[in-house]
N, C-alpha and C positions, 0 to 999 in steps of 0.2 A: 629349647632342644636343639635346635641347629647351631646357636650359637656357643654353647658348651661343647658340643661335639667338635666344631671347627677350631675352638680354643684347643682341645686336646690334639688334634691333627696338628696344629703347628706346634706346639710345644714338643711333640714327639720328633717333628723334622727338625727343631732347632737342637734337641738333645742329641739327635744322631750328627748334626752337622758339627756340633762342638767337640763330641767325641771323636768325630775323625778328624781334626784338626789337632787336637791335642795328642792321638795317638799315632799321627803319620809319622812324625820326625823320629820316632823311636821303632819304626817298622822295620822292612828288609833290606834298608840302605847300608847299617853299618854290619857288615859281618864279622867282625873280630869280638871276642869276649874277651874276657882279663886274663892275661898272661900270654897273648898271641897277638902277632901283628895281622895288618889288612891283609895283607897277600895269602897267610896262613888260614885267615877267616875265609878269604873266597875260594881258596882250595879246597877247605873244608866243603863248602857250599857247593861248590861244582861237584865234588865226590858224592855228596847226600844226593843230590839232582841226579848222578849218573845211575847210581844204585836205585834210586825209585824207579826212574825210567827203566832198568833191566828188570825190576821185580815186576812191573805193570805188562811188559811184554812176555814175561813168563807166565803171568796169570792169563793174559791173552791166549796164548798159545796153549793152556790148558783148557780154557773155556772152548776155543775151536778144534781142540782134538788134534793139535799138530805137534805136539811135544812127544810123541812116540811113534815108532813107526807102525804101520798100518796091519803087517801081518797077514796080507789077503792071500800071498802066496807063498809057498815054501822054496821056490826056485829064488836063486839070487839073480837080480837082473842087473848088468851093469850099466 
């Protein structure tokens, strides 16, 4: 019983390690797609990251209710 479960664990760990080493070279290091230069790919990646960050901040503002004025008073305070 212990021998078969330890064999299964070792098999899973080896599968994960092999898949990481196979998929690692084609990860996020190459930004460009077909038909665009490396600089264009980096700019696209940076733009997507900036837009994602802006959307995250907008979602957090909505969650914390800081996206709208409070309207606690009808007087405008400078």
